[in-house]
C-alpha positions in Angstrom: -49.8 56.6 8.9 -51.7 54.8 6.1 -50.3 57.1 3.5 -46.7 56.4 4.6 -47.4 52.6 4.8 -48.8 52.7 1.3 -45.8 54.6 0.0 -43.4 52.2 1.6 -45.2 49.2 0.2 -45.3 50.8 -3.3 -41.6 51.6 -3.1 -40.8 48.1 -2.1 -42.6 46.5 -5.0 -41.9 48.9 -7.8 -38.5 50.4 -7.0 -36.6 48.0 -4.8 -34.7 46.7 -7.8 -33.1 50.1 -8.1 -31.0 49.6 -5.0 -28.5 47.5 -6.9 -28.2 50.3 -9.4 -27.2 52.8 -6.7 -24.7 50.5 -4.9 -22.4 48.8 -7.3 -20.4 46.7 -4.9 -21.2 44.2 -2.1 -21.8 44.3 1.6 -18.8 42.4 2.8 -15.2 43.5 3.3 -14.2 41.2 0.4 -16.6 42.7 -2.1 -17.2 46.3 -1.0 -15.7 49.0 -3.3 -16.4 52.5 -2.2 -15.4 54.2 -5.4 -17.7 51.9 -7.4 -20.5 52.7 -5.0 -19.9 56.5 -5.4 -19.9 56.3 -9.2 -23.0 54.1 -9.3 -24.9 56.5 -7.1 -24.1 59.4 -9.3 -25.0 57.5 -12.4 -28.3 56.4 -10.8 -29.3 60.0 -10.2 -28.1 61.2 -13.6 -30.4 58.6 -15.2 -33.3 59.3 -12.8 -33.1 63.1 -13.1 -31.3 63.8 -16.4 -32.0 67.6 -16.2 -30.4 68.0 -12.8 -26.7 69.2 -12.8 -24.5 67.0 -10.8 -23.0 69.8 -8.8 -26.5 71.1 -7.9 -27.2 68.0 -5.7 -25.6 69.9 -2.8 -29.0 71.8 -2.8 -31.0 68.7 -1.8 -34.5 68.4 -3.1 -34.2 71.8 -4.8 -31.9 70.2 -7.3 -34.7 68.1 -8.7 -38.0 69.9 -7.9 -38.5 73.2 -9.6 -41.5 74.3 -7.5 -39.7 73.8 -4.2 -36.6 75.5 -5.6 -38.4 78.7 -6.3 -39.6 78.9 -2.7 -36.1 78.0 -1.4 -34.4 80.7 -3.6 -36.7 83.3 -2.1 -35.8 82.2 1.4 -32.1 82.3 0.6 -32.4 86.0 -0.3 -32.6 86.5 3.5 -31.2 83.2 4.9 -32.6 82.3 8.3 -29.2 80.9 9.4 -27.4 84.2 8.9 -27.6 85.4 12.5 -26.6 81.9 13.7 -23.5 82.0 11.6 -22.5 85.4 13.0 -23.1 84.0 16.5 -21.0 81.0 15.6 -18.2 83.2 14.4 -18.3 85.1 17.7 -18.2 81.8 19.7 -15.4 80.5 17.5 -13.3 83.5 18.2 -14.0 83.7 22.0 -11.0 82.5 23.9 -11.2 79.8 26.5 -10.4 80.4 30.1 -6.8 79.2 29.5 -6.3 81.7 26.7 -6.5 79.3 23.8 -9.4 78.9 21.4 -10.9 76.7 18.7 -8.3 77.9 16.2 -5.6 76.2 18.2 -7.2 72.8 17.8 -7.7 72.6 14.1 -5.6 72.6 11.0 -5.5 76.0 9.3 -6.9 77.6 12.4 -10.2 75.8 11.7 -10.9 77.9 8.6 -11.9 76.2 5.3 -11.6 72.6 6.6 -15.2 71.3 6.7 -14.7 69.4 3.4 -12.3 67.0 5.2 -14.8 65.8 7.8 -15.5 63.2 8.9 -12.2 61.3 8.7 -10.9 58.0 9.8 -8.4 58.2 12.7 -6.1 55.3 12.5 -4.6 56.2 15.9 -8.0 56.1 17.7 -9.5 53.4 15.4 -12.7 55.4 14.8 -14.4 58.0 12.6 -14.0 61.6 13.8 -16.7 64.1 12.9 -16.4 67.9 13.1 -18.8 68.2 16.0 -16.9 65.5 17.8 -13.6 67.4 17.5 -15.3 70.7 18.5 -16.2 69.1 21.8 -12.9 67.4 22.2 -11.2 70.8 21.7 -13.3 72.2 24.5 -12.7 69.3 26.8 -8.9 69.4 26.2 -8.9 73.1 27.2 -10.9 72.7 30.4 -14.3 73.8 29.0 -17.6 72.1 29.3 -18.7 70.0 26.3 -21.7 71.3 24.3 -24.9 69.4 23.6 -24.7 67.5 20.3 -27.8 68.3 18.3 -28.4 72.1 18.4 -27.4 75.3 20.1 -23.8 76.5 20.3 -22.3 73.4 18.7 -24.5 73.8 15.6 -23.5 77.5 15.5 -19.8 76.9 15.7 -20.1 74.1 13.1 -22.2 76.4 10.8 -19.5 79.1 10.9 -16.8 76.5 10.1 -18.9 75.2 7.2 -19.5 78.8 6.0 -15.7 79.4 5.8 -15.5 76.2 3.8 -18.1 77.0 1.1 -17.2 75.9 -2.4 -14.4 73.7 -1.0 -14.6 70.3 -2.7 -15.5 67.4 -0.4 -12.5 65.1 -0.1 -13.2 62.2 2.3 -10.2 59.8 2.6 -10.6 56.0 2.9 -7.1 54.6 3.5 -6.7 51.4 1.5 -4.2 50.0 3.9 -6.4 50.3 6.9 -9.1 47.6 7.3 -10.7 49.6 10.1 -11.6 52.4 7.8 -13.1 50.1 5.3 -15.1 48.4 8.0 -16.4 51.7 9.2 -17.5 52.6 5.7 -19.1 49.3 5.2 -21.0 49.6 8.6 -22.3 53.0 7.4 -23.3 51.5 4.0 -25.1 48.6 5.7 -27.0 50.9 8.0 -28.1 53.1 5.1 -29.6 50.2 3.2 -31.0 48.2 6.1 -34.7 48.4 6.9 -35.8 49.2 10.4 -38.7 50.5 12.5 -42.4 49.8 12.5 -42.6 51.1 8.9 -39.8 48.8 7.8 -38.0 51.6 5.9 -34.4 52.1 5.1 -32.6 55.4 4.5 -32.4 54.3 0.8 -36.2 53.7 0.6 -36.7 57.5 1.1 -33.5 59.0 -0.3 -32.7 56.8 -3.2 -35.8 55.1 -4.6 -38.2 57.5 -2.9 -36.3 60.7 -3.7 -38.8 63.4 -5.0 -41.8 61.1 -4.4 -44.2 62.8 -2.1 -44.8 61.5 1.4 -47.7 63.5 2.8 -46.5 67.1 2.3 -42.8 66.3 2.0 -40.5 65.4 -0.9 -37.6 63.3 0.3 -34.2 64.7 -0.9 -31.7 62.6 -2.9 -29.0 60.8 -1.0 -26.4 62.5 -3.3 -25.3 65.7 -1.7 -26.9 65.0 1.7 -24.1 65.9 4.0 -22.8 68.9 2.1 -25.2 71.6 3.5 -25.2 70.8 7.3 -25.8 72.2 9.8 -29.2 73.3 8.5 -31.9 75.8 9.6 -35.1 73.9 9.4 -38.4 75.7 9.4 -39.8 72.8 11.4 -37.2 73.4 14.1 -37.1 77.2 13.9 -33.3 76.9 14.5 -30.1 75.3 13.4 -29.5 71.6 13.9 -26.7 69.2 13.2 -26.7 66.3 10.8 -27.1 63.8 13.6 -30.1 65.6 14.8 -31.6 65.0 11.4 -30.6 61.3 11.6 -32.5 61.0 14.9 -35.5 62.7 13.3 -35.5 60.3 10.4 -35.5 57.4 12.9 -38.6 58.8 14.6 -40.3 59.4 11.3 -39.9 55.7 10.4 -41.2 54.7 13.9 -37.7 53.4 14.7 -35.9 53.9 18.1 -33.4 56.7 17.4 -29.8 56.4 18.4 -28.0 59.2 20.2 -26.0 61.7 18.2 -22.4 60.9 17.7 -22.8 57.2 18.4 -20.4 55.1 16.4 -23.2 53.9 14.1 -24.2 57.5 13.2 -20.6 58.5 12.7 -20.0 55.6 10.4 -23.2 56.5 8.5 -21.9 60.1 8.1 -18.6 58.6 6.8 -20.4 56.6 4.2 -22.7 59.4 3.1 -19.9 61.9 3.0 -17.7 59.6 0.8 -20.6 59.4 -1.6 -20.4 63.2 -1.9 -16.7 63.3 -2.9 -16.2 65.8 -5.7 -19.2 67.9 -4.7 -18.8 71.2 -2.9 -19.5 72.3 0.7 -22.4 74.7 0.8 -23.4 74.7 4.4 -25.1 75.9 6.4 -28.4 75.4 4.6 -32.1 76.2 4.9 -34.7 73.5 4.7 -38.4 73.0 5.4 
């Protein structure tokens, strides 16, 4: 606890000014500019880690820490998520009781589409995530919904991510829809807002604190964050969704975690995913 508090205090004093360098527009609907934010974030990390290739940020901390990368590359020779992807493929291709399946619910039969999620639904006035639509597909076809954080939903999502590898992330933010901009802004505000007993924001760890050790961990850069989910974490011993990781981060900062797929978490995913536009999908991934 003392180590984390010391790190948070140090980050606040020494690196807090760097927030403005990573977010180049404001925090109101009148001043926010998503594209300026995205370019500023990329430029921030280019300056911070000049030897790291931009496209390599999809690999998280392994893009900027060579020692961690060596261990990770060895793990990737026999990826721990391999069997889960195979199970996800089997689940994806299993027909529902009514004779339909997941492929009937998604564009292109659900293959190679992960890069387009999450997206803003003007009709529903909300951000739609891939996991959200997986469960909506099940519900529409008379099947029970899956639990959000792990298990079958992570496996199906992992298979769909696997079929989308190397597809360039392309998150749309309709300029003529104030609701979409408001959702982006809500996600941005949440990312930069401090919370919890440790008074930490997502940015404290994943912008200013990226690659700065907290106990035995090196926080990964914000850039590329959403590209490799779901992930198989050694800590979990299984696959987990992005929102499971969001909840875990809340607990780590001594903050009350929100439930997966709440509007706040979906807006956060929308913001983070837009920041990754131009990078490639490389999920599922393996992490500590």
